[in-house]
C-alpha positions in Angstrom: 23.5 -25.4 69.4 25.4 -25.7 65.9 28.8 -26.1 65.0 28.8 -23.0 64.0 28.1 -21.7 67.3 29.0 -23.8 68.8 32.6 -22.8 66.5 32.5 -19.7 67.2 32.0 -20.3 71.4 34.7 -21.3 71.0 37.4 -19.0 69.3 35.4 -15.9 72.1 36.5 -18.6 74.6 40.5 -18.4 73.0 39.9 -14.4 72.3 39.0 -13.7 76.2 41.6 -15.4 77.7 44.6 -12.7 77.0 45.1 -9.0 78.2 45.8 -6.3 75.4 49.5 -6.3 74.8 52.5 -5.5 77.3 55.6 -4.1 76.6 57.8 -6.5 78.8 61.7 -5.2 79.3 64.5 -8.1 80.8 67.0 -7.7 82.8 69.0 -6.1 80.3 66.9 -3.4 79.0 65.5 -5.3 75.8 61.9 -4.8 75.3 59.5 -7.3 73.5 55.5 -7.6 73.0 53.7 -10.2 74.7 50.3 -10.9 75.7 49.6 -12.1 79.2 46.5 -14.5 80.0 43.8 -13.0 82.0 43.7 -14.3 85.8 40.2 -15.4 84.5 41.7 -17.6 81.9 40.3 -21.4 82.3 36.9 -19.6 84.3 36.2 -18.5 81.0 37.3 -22.2 79.2 34.9 -23.8 81.7 32.6 -21.7 81.7 32.0 -23.0 77.7 32.8 -25.8 78.4 29.3 -25.9 80.6 27.4 -24.1 77.6 28.1 -27.6 75.7 27.2 -30.1 77.7 23.2 -29.7 77.1 24.7 -30.3 73.4 26.5 -33.6 74.4 25.0 -35.8 72.5 25.6 -33.9 69.1 28.2 -35.5 67.0 28.3 -32.4 65.4 29.8 -30.6 68.3 32.4 -32.7 69.4 34.8 -31.4 67.0 34.6 -27.5 68.1 34.4 -29.0 71.9 37.6 -30.7 70.9 39.1 -27.2 69.7 38.8 -26.5 73.4 40.6 -29.3 74.8 43.6 -28.1 73.0 43.3 -24.4 73.4 42.9 -25.1 76.9 45.6 -27.2 76.7 47.8 -23.8 75.9 46.9 -23.0 79.0 48.1 -25.8 80.6 48.1 -29.8 80.9 45.8 -30.3 83.4 43.6 -27.2 82.6 43.4 -30.0 78.8 42.2 -32.6 81.1 39.8 -30.8 82.9 38.0 -29.7 80.0 39.1 -33.4 78.1 37.0 -35.3 81.4 33.9 -32.6 81.3 33.6 -33.7 77.8 33.1 -37.2 77.9 31.4 -37.5 81.6 28.4 -34.8 79.7 28.7 -37.2 76.5 28.5 -40.3 78.9 25.0 -38.1 80.5 24.0 -38.2 77.5 24.3 -41.6 76.2 22.4 -42.4 79.9 19.7 -40.1 79.4 18.7 -41.0 76.2 19.8 -44.6 75.6 21.9 -44.6 72.7 25.7 -44.9 72.4 27.7 -41.9 72.4 30.7 -42.1 70.3 33.7 -40.4 73.3 36.7 -41.9 71.0 37.9 -37.8 71.3 38.0 -36.5 74.9 39.4 -39.3 75.2 42.8 -39.8 72.5 42.9 -35.9 74.0 43.4 -37.7 77.6 45.9 -40.4 76.0 48.0 -37.0 74.3 47.8 -35.1 77.7 49.0 -38.1 79.9 52.0 -38.5 77.1 52.7 -35.5 77.7 53.1 -35.8 81.6 55.3 -38.8 81.5 52.6 -40.7 82.9 53.2 -44.0 80.8 50.3 -46.1 82.5 48.0 -43.9 82.6 48.1 -43.1 79.1 47.8 -47.0 77.8 44.3 -46.9 79.7 43.1 -44.1 78.1 44.6 -45.4 74.8 42.6 -48.4 75.0 39.7 -46.1 76.1 39.4 -44.5 73.0 40.4 -47.8 70.5 37.0 -49.6 72.0 34.8 -47.2 71.2 36.8 -46.7 67.9 36.1 -50.8 68.2 32.9 -50.3 68.0 32.2 -47.6 65.5 35.3 -47.9 62.9 35.6 -51.2 61.1 34.0 -53.3 59.4 32.9 -57.2 59.5 34.5 -57.1 63.2 38.2 -55.1 61.6 39.4 -51.5 62.4 38.6 -49.6 58.8 42.6 -47.2 59.2 41.3 -44.6 57.5 37.4 -43.8 59.8 39.7 -44.6 62.9 41.8 -41.8 64.6 43.7 -43.4 67.3 44.8 -46.8 65.0 48.0 -45.2 62.9 49.1 -43.7 66.3 48.4 -46.9 68.6 50.7 -48.5 65.6 53.7 -46.1 66.2 53.1 -45.3 70.0 53.3 -49.0 71.3 54.0 -51.2 67.8 51.1 -52.7 67.2 50.9 -54.7 63.9 48.2 -54.1 61.5 46.6 -58.0 62.6 47.4 -56.8 66.2 44.8 -53.9 65.9 41.8 -56.3 63.6 42.4 -58.4 67.0 42.1 -56.0 69.6 38.3 -54.8 67.5 37.0 -58.2 67.2 37.5 -59.0 70.6 35.9 -55.8 71.9 33.0 -56.2 68.6 32.5 -59.8 70.8 32.0 -58.5 74.2 29.6 -55.9 73.2 28.7 -55.7 69.5 25.0 -53.8 70.0 25.5 -50.0 70.2 22.8 -49.4 72.7 22.7 -47.2 75.7 23.6 -50.0 77.3 27.2 -51.1 75.6 30.7 -48.7 78.2 34.1 -49.3 77.4 34.4 -48.8 80.7 32.6 -52.1 81.0 34.6 -54.1 77.8 37.8 -52.5 79.0 37.0 -54.5 82.1 36.0 -57.5 80.6 39.0 -57.5 77.7 41.8 -56.5 80.9 40.5 -60.7 81.6 40.7 -62.7 78.5 43.3 -60.8 76.8 46.9 -61.6 76.7 46.9 -58.3 74.3 45.4 -55.7 76.1 46.8 -56.7 80.0 50.1 -56.7 77.9 49.2 -52.7 76.7 48.4 -52.1 79.5 50.2 -53.7 82.0 54.4 -52.8 80.0 53.4 -49.1 81.9 53.1 -50.2 85.5 54.9 -47.8 87.3 55.0 -45.8 91.8 53.0 -43.2 90.2 48.6 -42.7 92.1 48.0 -39.9 90.1 44.0 -40.4 90.2 43.1 -41.5 86.6 38.8 -41.6 86.2 38.3 -45.4 86.5 34.9 -44.7 84.3 32.3 -41.7 83.9 29.4 -40.8 86.9 26.8 -42.0 85.0 27.8 -44.8 83.9 29.0 -46.0 88.2 25.2 -44.7 88.6 23.4 -46.7 85.9 25.6 -49.4 87.0 25.1 -49.0 91.5 21.6 -48.9 90.4 21.0 -52.2 88.9 20.3 -50.1 85.4 23.5 -52.2 83.5 22.0 -56.0 85.7 20.8 -57.3 81.5 24.5 -56.2 80.2 26.1 -57.1 83.3 24.4 -59.4 85.2 25.6 -63.1 85.4 24.8 -64.0 88.9 22.5 -61.6 92.2 25.2 -58.9 93.8 27.6 -59.0 90.3 27.2 -55.4 89.7 28.6 -53.9 93.0 31.8 -57.1 91.7 32.2 -55.3 88.9 31.7 -51.9 90.4 35.0 -52.1 92.9 36.7 -54.2 89.5 36.4 -51.2 87.4 37.8 -48.7 90.2 40.3 -51.2 91.5 41.3 -51.8 87.7 42.2 -48.4 87.4 44.8 -48.3 90.1 48.1 -47.7 87.8 50.1 -51.3 86.8 46.6 -52.6 88.6 45.4 -56.2 87.5 42.0 -57.2 88.3 40.1 -60.8 88.5 36.4 -61.3 89.4 35.6 -64.4 91.0 38.8 -66.1 91.6 39.0 -69.2 93.0 42.4 -71.2 94.0 43.9 -71.9 97.0 40.9 -69.6 98.6 37.7 -68.2 97.2 37.3 -64.3 97.0 34.8 -61.8 94.6 37.9 -59.7 93.0 40.5 -60.7 93.9 43.5 -57.3 93.2 47.8 -57.7 91.9 49.4 -54.5 93.0 52.6 -56.0 93.1 53.9 -53.8 90.3 53.3 -50.7 90.9 56.4 -50.3 94.6 54.5 -47.2 96.8 51.0 -49.4 96.8 53.1 -52.3 97.1 54.6 -51.0 99.9 51.2 -49.7 101.8 48.9 -52.5 101.2 51.1 -55.5 99.9 51.2 -57.0 96.9 47.5 -58.4 96.5 44.2 -57.7 98.1 41.1 -59.7 98.7 37.4 -57.2 98.1 35.1 -59.1 98.9 31.3 -57.1 97.8 27.2 -57.1 99.3 24.9 -56.2 96.9 22.4 -57.4 99.5 19.6 -55.2 100.4 20.1 -55.2 103.7 22.7 -53.9 105.8 25.6 -57.0 105.8 26.5 -58.4 109.5 29.8 -59.1 111.5 30.3 -62.1 110.6 31.0 -60.4 106.8 34.6 -59.4 107.8 35.0 -62.7 110.2 34.6 -64.4 106.8 36.7 -61.9 105.0 39.4 -62.0 107.6 39.5 -65.7 107.5 40.0 -65.4 103.4 43.1 -63.1 104.3 45.1 -65.6 107.3 44.8 -68.3 104.3 46.3 -66.4 101.4 48.1 -64.2 103.5 47.2 -61.2 102.0 47.3 -58.1 104.4 44.7 -56.5 102.7 41.5 -57.2 102.5 38.5 -54.7 101.8 35.0 -55.8 102.8 32.2 -53.4 100.1 28.2 -53.3 101.0 25.2 -51.8 99.0 23.2 -50.7 101.7 26.4 -50.9 104.6 27.0 -52.8 107.7 24.9 -53.8 110.3 25.8 -51.9 114.3 25.2 -47.7 115.3 26.0 -44.6 114.0 30.1 -44.1 116.2 31.7 -47.8 115.6 30.2 -50.4 113.5 30.4 -54.0 113.5 32.4 -54.5 110.4 34.4 -51.7 111.9 35.2 -53.1 115.3 36.2 -56.6 113.8 38.5 -54.6 111.9 40.1 -52.7 113.9 40.9 -56.2 116.1 42.8 -57.1 113.3 44.6 -55.0 112.8 45.8 -54.8 116.9 45.6 -58.0 117.1 47.5 -59.8 113.4 48.6 -56.5 111.6 46.4 -56.3 108.7 44.6 -54.0 107.1 40.4 -54.4 106.6 39.3 -51.6 105.5 35.4 -50.9 105.6 33.2 -48.9 102.1 30.2 -47.7 103.3 27.1 -47.1 100.8 28.8 -43.1 101.2 31.5 -43.7 99.8 30.9 -45.9 96.9 28.8 -43.1 96.1 32.0 -40.9 96.5 33.4 -43.5 95.1 30.8 -43.3 91.5 31.1 -38.8 91.2 35.5 -39.6 90.5 36.5 -39.0 93.8 40.1 -41.1 93.8 40.3 -45.4 94.5 43.9 -44.6 96.3 43.5 -41.3 98.2 40.3 -43.8 100.0 42.1 -46.6 100.8 45.4 -44.2 102.2 43.0 -42.7 104.8 41.2 -45.8 105.0 43.8 -47.1 106.0 45.4 -44.5 108.7 41.8 -44.6 109.9 42.1 -48.5 110.6 45.4 -47.7 112.6 43.4 -45.3 115.0 42.6 -46.6 118.4 39.5 -44.8 119.2 
């Protein structure tokens, strides 16, 4: 598919959205001519987006796909979000398949705008950061932005009041983390490291904190598949087990208003420390701080892992802990050992240990909402079976 064919596909999808013109009579008897959407209008857009997926690696069709995002947005903001996410995930899959970096700035830029229109400030800021990362990897010279080439450059100045110097500082930080535009360059990974190291980045995202639990993808399924399979160990691993910690940090970092720290060492130690105190809803349910322990072992984790996490929670005063194990936990299918300890801890001490199994990690990697799973597991933890 080339650009001309892609544009024809978008035009056909747009023209097929409407029924024939209809004459509408209002309550006062006044008539007007209106175009009415077909009941399957969105299905037609989905079909067009699906036809573009095999060509997600081709830069020349990205502008046509972007037009499809805007057409979908005309149906409704959520429709536009669906197409933008499909574009993002397809580009990420193409990057994974071909081992060559694909610039994903267009879908992020659209998501930035859609979330802005919905009044979701935190989500808007996160997508703005992902857009700027993608542009920093492409539209820079000597590590700094080339303003006329980056579509996000002036939007970032206008919406967030970022100066040219601050944007250059951001671009330099991005390229210092991962300046190689190969298949191991993932904006999700760059953002996770920036949030921990760059006050500018953390401040920009954190300023939009609210009580929202709107589901925003933490990353693309292709990226998470590569990360959990160990294919990105060369880019992320400093010691065995780091890939699962990065996965947890990125997931929790996409909760509105959250801030994560890996390998936290203070009065207590934990793999990932999550601060959600600025999100009123999440903080009421789980406490202001959540500790996460990750076991990226080739065998199942045992009951001692849960007991150690509970000891850490008692020391830190945390209300909620999360236990993630790549290979699951020991115990029978009805109730695993870690589940038994978690249930006993809730009944005796009122603290919640939420156990994430291999199946849970796979579901999260496919894009299931972390907030939804956290709430469900918290409720399950309070039920005596």
